[in-house]
C-alpha positions in Angstrom: 25.9 10.5 -13.0 23.0 8.1 -12.6 20.1 9.3 -10.3 19.2 6.7 -7.7 15.5 6.2 -7.2 14.3 6.7 -3.7 12.5 3.7 -2.3 8.7 3.9 -2.3 6.2 2.3 0.0 5.1 2.4 3.6 7.7 3.7 6.1 7.2 3.4 9.8 6.4 6.8 11.4 8.2 5.7 14.6 11.5 4.4 13.3 11.6 4.8 9.5 12.0 1.2 8.7 10.0 -0.6 6.0 9.4 -4.0 7.7 5.7 -4.5 8.6 3.7 -7.6 9.6 0.0 -7.6 8.6 -2.1 -8.4 11.7 -5.6 -8.0 10.3 -7.1 -7.7 6.8 -10.8 -7.1 6.0 -12.9 -5.5 3.2 -13.9 -1.9 3.8 -15.4 0.9 1.6 -14.7 -0.6 -1.8 -11.2 -1.7 -0.9 -9.2 -3.5 1.7 -8.3 -2.3 5.3 -5.2 -3.7 6.8 -3.8 -3.3 10.3 0.0 -3.5 10.3 2.7 -3.6 13.0 6.3 -2.5 12.5 8.5 -5.5 13.3 11.3 -3.2 14.4 9.6 -0.9 17.0 6.0 -2.2 17.3 4.3 1.0 15.9 0.8 0.2 14.7 -0.5 1.5 11.3 -3.8 1.1 9.5 -3.9 1.3 5.7 -6.8 1.4 3.3 -6.2 0.0 -0.2 -8.6 0.8 -3.0 -8.8 -0.3 -6.6 -9.1 2.3 -9.3 -10.3 1.2 -12.7 -9.1 3.2 -15.7 -9.8 2.7 -19.4 -7.0 1.5 -21.7 -6.8 2.0 -25.4 -8.9 -0.6 -27.2 -12.4 -2.0 -26.9 -13.4 -3.4 -23.5 -10.0 -3.2 -21.8 -9.7 -2.1 -18.2 -6.6 -1.6 -16.1 -6.8 -2.1 -12.3 -4.4 -0.3 -10.1 -4.1 -0.7 -6.3 -3.7 2.6 -4.4 -2.5 2.6 -0.8 
C-alpha cells in the first residue's frame, strides 16, 4: 500500500478550497505581505512570507527558503 501525501499549502478557512487570488502584495517586516481572496467563497486572508537563510555545506553557500 502506497501512502498518499496530503496536499500542503493555504486552505480557505471558510470553504476549505485552495483557490486564491492575490489582491495586494507589499514588503513588510523583512518579508512580503499578501492579501488574498478565496475565488470560491470570497473569504479574505492575509499572509506574511519571510525568507530564512541557512548555511549549506561548502564555503560561501547560502540556501534561501520561503516560509509562509
